[in-house]
C-alpha positions, -999 to 999 in steps of 0.1 A, spaced: -715 -54 -345 -693 -35 -321 -683 0 -330 -645 2 -334 -627 33 -323 -603 45 -349 -575 67 -335 -562 92 -360 -526 84 -370 -501 113 -368 -491 125 -402 -454 122 -394 -456 86 -379 -450 70 -413 -419 91 -418 -406 83 -383 -411 46 -388 -392 48 -421 -364 67 -405 -361 42 -376 -361 13 -400 -334 28 -421 -313 35 -390 -317 0 -378 -306 -14 -411 -276 9 -412 -265 -1 -377 -269 -38 -387 -246 -32 -417 -220 -16 -395 -221 -44 -369 -217 -70 -397 -187 -51 -411 -170 -49 -376 -175 -86 -371 -159 -94 -404 -130 -71 -397 -124 -87 -362 -125 -122 -377 -102 -114 -406 -74 -100 -384 -56 -128 -363 -55 -121 -326 -76 -89 -328 -105 -103 -309 -82 -118 -282 -63 -85 -279 -96 -65 -276 -109 -88 -249 -75 -87 -230 -75 -49 -232 -111 -47 -220 -104 -71 -192 -73 -51 -181 -92 -19 -181 -120 -34 -160 -95 -49 -135 -77 -16 -132 -109 3 -127 -120 -22 -100 -86 -18 -83 -88 20 -83 -124 19 -69 -114 -6 -42 -84 16 -32 -106 47 -30 -132 29 -9 -105 17 15 -91 52 18 -125 67 26 -131 41 53 -97 43 69 -90 79 62 -57 71 46 -40 79 13 -36 46 -6 0 36 -11 11 11 -38 35 -5 -13 10 -8 16 -7 -42 23 -41 -45 39 -25 -72 62 -1 -50 81 11 -79 102 24 -97 71 38 -65 58 57 -57 90 73 -91 89 87 -82 56 98 -48 68 115 -64 98 136 -85 75 147 -52 58 154 -37 92 176 -67 102 195 -65 69 200 -27 73 212 -32 109 236 -60 99 250 -39 70 257 -10 93 276 -33 117 296 -49 89 305 -15 76 318 -4 110 339 -35 113 354 -31 78 363 5 84 373 -3 120 354 28 133 319 31 147 320 69 151 324 81 115 292 62 105 274 66 138 236 70 138 226 58 173 190 71 169 185 51 137 201 20 152 177 22 182 147 26 160 157 -4 138 163 -25 169 129 -15 185 110 -21 152 124 -56 150 116 -62 186 80 -50 181 75 -74 152 89 -103 172 69 -92 202 100 -91 224 105 -67 253 136 -44 251 152 -29 282 169 5 283 202 -12 287 196 -35 256 185 -5 236 217 13 245 237 -18 233 216 -18 201 226 18 195 262 6 189 273 36 209 286 42 245 259 38 271 258 75 279 254 83 242 227 57 239 208 71 269 210 106 254 195 95 222 167 76 239 159 109 256 158 127 222 136 100 207 112 102 237 110 140 233 99 135 197 73 110 208 89 82 188 96 59 218 81 52 252 99 42 284 79 24 311 85 1 340 85 -36 334 52 -48 350 70 -80 361 100 -62 375 96 -26 385 134 -22 388 137 -26 350 127 0 325 114 -11 291 114 9 259 93 5 228 81 24 198 51 47 202 22 45 177 38 75 160 72 59 158 57 26 145 38 44 118 69 64 108 89 32 105 61 15 85 60 45 61 98 45 57 99 9 47 68 12 25 84 42 7 114 20 -4 91 -3 -23 115 -32 -17 92 -54 4 60 -47 -15 
């Protein structure tokens, strides 16, 4: 006959098992009561599931936004789309509408000077051209400013000094000078249209 080793049982083990058993029974009673309450109130279970789903989705959205910010070094914007090409097409529509409204206003009041903002008209024109991938000459930019050529040229100089536009020779025709938005100017226009929230 093999000798059996009998391990001494702690004196408080019986009390511990009793306490755990009582706790488990108590938790089971609470769970049953909650289930009965949920089933007895119409729509409560569905509402709870919807709320939990919304909370989970919101948390995922916030986490994704934070991760994107860390990778790109940007502050998330509620109006900013990850596909900037698509977003800029929407912004370009706003730019066209804004430009058209300004021209219509000048026609109605029969005066370009009292509402004149040549710099803004130039930026709108160049932003649209960028989205459409169209070159813009200095002369065209002056026309787009809706101001006399000398005024348009002066504002082109001001915008260039602020690093918002860039003037460079046309590679296909060195006699012609092209003008376009700089990266700084493009980002500023993006931020402006994003801040309106209209195209989001």
